[in-house]
C-alpha positions, 0 to 999 in steps of 0.5 A: 906417678907425677906430683903435678900435671901442667894444664895450659889456658889461654884467655882467648883460646878454646881452653879459656874456661876453667878445666873440666871437673872430670879432668881435675877429679881424675888427677886428684884421685891419683894424688896429682896436683893440677898446675894451670898456666893461665895466660892472658893471650890468644893462642895466636899471639899476633891476634889482638895482643892489645886486647890482653894488656894489663891496663885493660884487665885493670880497667875491668874489660875482663871482669865477666870472664874472671868472675865466671872462671873464679866461680867455676873454680869455687864450684869445683872446690878442689885445690889447683896451682894457678900460674898467672902470666908466668915469666913476666920478665921474659920478653918473648911472651906477649904479657911481658913488661914493655909489651902492649904498654904493660908496666909494673905499675 
């Protein structure tokens, strides 16, 4: 049995919502830790890349989504590892530093 199971969630994709309770409960029942790669992008990374820029996130453009997602996570109540915008130093990802105006600041 694996120790963890990776899930992928693109903010602009069909899988943008917090994962289903059934899936997460099924993993936990088997002793598997869910690991969610939570990516500020659309599955088609060429579609509106500026929409997911860090300055727009900081400005509050995504607050409704973030609050709803966090509420669903809290409602589920289990433990999940969230890898937000993983590998920010990798220039091939649309959320990387230097892309769509993203900076470390």
